[in-house]
N, C-alpha and C positions, 0 to 999 in steps of 0.2 A: 685207773679204772674206777676206783671208788669216788674220785672227784666227778668223773663223767656220770656215774650213777646218781650222785648227789644232785647234779644239775638236772638230770632227767626227772628225778623225784620232785624237785622244786617246780620244774616246768609242768609236770603232771598235776601237782597240787594247784598251780596257777590256773591251768585249764579247767580243773574241777570247779574252782572258785568262779571263774569267768562264766562257765556254762551254767553254774548255779545261779549267778546274778542275772544272766540273760533269761534263764528259765523263770526266775521270780518276777522279772520285769514283764515277761510275756504273759504270765499268769495274771499279774496286776492289770496289764492292758486288756486282757480278755475279760477280767471281772469288770473293769471300768466300761468296756464296750457293752457288756451285758447290762450294766446299770444304766448307761446312757440310753440303750435301746428300750429298756423298761420305762425310763422316764419319758422318752419320746412317745411311746405308746400311750402313757397316761395323759400327756399333753394333747396328743392327737384326739384321744377320746373326749377330753374336755373341750377342745376346739369344735369338734363335731356337735357336742351338746350346745355350746354357745351359738353356733350357726343355726341349729334347729330352733332355739329360742328366738334368735334374731329374725328368723323367717316368720315366726308367729307375730312378732312385733311389727314387721313390715306389712304383713297381710292385714293386721288390724288397722294400722295407720292408713294403708291404701283404701280400705273400705270407708274409714272415717272421712278421709279427704274426698273420695268419690261421692259419698253421700252428701257432704257439705256442698260440693259443687252442684249436684243435682238440685238440692233445695235452693241454692242461690239462683239457679236458672229459673226455678219455679216462682220465686218472689220478685225477681228483678222487674218484670213488667209492671207490677203494682207500685214499686218504688219509683219507677220512671213516669208513672201516670198514664201508661199506655192502655191499661185496663183497670177496671174496678176490682176491689177486694172480693174474693169469693165468699159465698155464704157460709162455708164451713169454717167458722171462727177458730175452733180448736186446732184444726189442721193448719190453718194459716199461721197461728201463733207458733205451733210446733216447727213449721218450715222456717219461719223467721229465726227461731232459736237454733235449729239444726244447721242453718247456713252459717252460723257463727262458730260451729264446732270444728274449727280448722286449726286450733292451737293445742299444743300438748307440751309437757315438760321438754326441755331441751333434748332433742333426738339423740345427739352424740353422747350425752351423759347418761341416757337411759338405755341405750342399746347395749346388749350383753357383750362385753369385750374383756372381761376380767382375765381370762387365760392369756390372751395376746399381750395385754399390758404387763402381766407377770413375766412372761417370756422376755419381753423387751426390757423391763426394768432390772431383771436379774441377769441379763446377758446370756440367757439360755436359748435364744432363738436358734443358735447353731445346733441345738439338739435335734431340730427338724432336719433330717439328713438330705431330703430331696430339695435341691436349690430352687426348683420350679415352684414347689409348695411355699417355700420361704418368701420368694419374690411375690407370689400371689397373695400371701397374707399381708405383706407390707402394703401392697397396692390397694387391697380391699379395705383395710382399716383407714388408710388415707382417704379413700372415697367415702367411707362412713363419716369422717370428720367434715369433709367438704359438703356432703349432702346435708349434714346437720346445720351447717352455717346457712345454707339456702332455705331450709325448712323453717329456721328461726326467723327468717325475714317476713313471714306472714304478718300482715298488718293487723292492728288491734282495734282500729276505729269503729268498724261496723260491729265487731264482737262486743266492745264495751258499751256501745249505744244500746243494743238490744238487751244485754244482760243487766244493765242498770234499771231497765224499765219492766222486766218480767219478774214477778215474784219468785223467790227461791223454790217454793213448793211446786210451781208449774214447771220450772226448769228441771227439777228432780223427776217429776212425773214423765216429762218427755224422754229424759234419759233412760228411765226404767221401762216405760211402756212402749215408746216409739223411738228406739235408739237410731242415731244417724247411720250406723253401719248397715242397718236393715233397709235403708233407702238407696244403697249404692248402685244397685242394678235397676231392674224394672219393677221392683216391688211397689205396691201402692204407697203414696205419701200420706194417705189418710191416717189421722191420729185422733182417737177419741179419749180425751182426758177431761176430768172435771175441772172447771174453772173456779169453783167455790164462790167467794164474794168478790173476786177480781173482775173489774169492769174493763174489758179489752178495748172499748171504743176510743178512748183518748190515744192509746198507742197506735191503733189502726189509722186514725186520722193523721197522726204525726208522721207515719211512715209512707202513707199513700201520696204519691207524687213528690216525694222528698228526693230531689235530684242529687243533692249533696250526699245523702246516705247511699243512694244508688251508686254514686261514684266510689264511695268507700267499699261497697260490696263488690263492685267491678274489679277494683284493685286486688281485693282478697281473692276473687275468682281467678284472676290471672296468675297469682302466685300459687293457687291450688293446682292449676293446670301444669305449671312448671314442676311443682312438687310431685305430682302424679307421674310425670315423665321420669323424674329422678328415681322415684320409688320402683317403677317398673324395671329400670335398668339395674338397680341395686338388688332386686329380687332375683334377676337373672344371674348376677355376679355371685350372689349367695349360694344359689344352687350349683353353679360351676365350681366354686371353692369347696363346697361340701363334698362334691364328687372327688376332687383332688385329695382332700383329707382322708376320705374313706379308702381311696386307692392306696394311700401311703401307709395305712395301718397293716 
């Protein structure tokens, strides 16, 4: 009987140990789950912030490209020789310059994506529990990279031609007084800036009827149209992903 009670006591101690270990593991798993959930919430909040900033970048870029396209359409007839230069010299110079405002630092490298890159590089993407959100994130940032490649294809020939010939002071005046974003819709293209001692006549003679320069501008205009289409699609994707991220919080 004593041997039976001894085995029973050992078995009871064994059960206590097993239950204790399992309970400890369960508590650890619960704590880990809470920690992971807390981290997920932090990352989701940061992703939401990145997407909000990205939306601002996209809106600004869209306005700049739309404005550059509108100014390109305005000056193209003069470059082709289809019509003479208008009498408003300051506005013409501003339009020539604004039509060149189609380049920016590499889009993919300036778009806010720090949080996603951190999740990817640290192997923490699995913290985002919803598989649909994870898949949407991967697809979205691949699209950012692809769009960046296309936007970086904008040609430089027209841009460099105009900017080599316009004084820096006039370029700065146009950017501050008559920015290209302000001409994206139906706002007036008119720009009143002081020309100082700059004589615009040699430049106007050089661009009027300059078919080669008109071709460079046309190439840039085509790429602007492609870029605007890509940006519109990306803005829609940004809004959709932001909704998914907010819903996952």
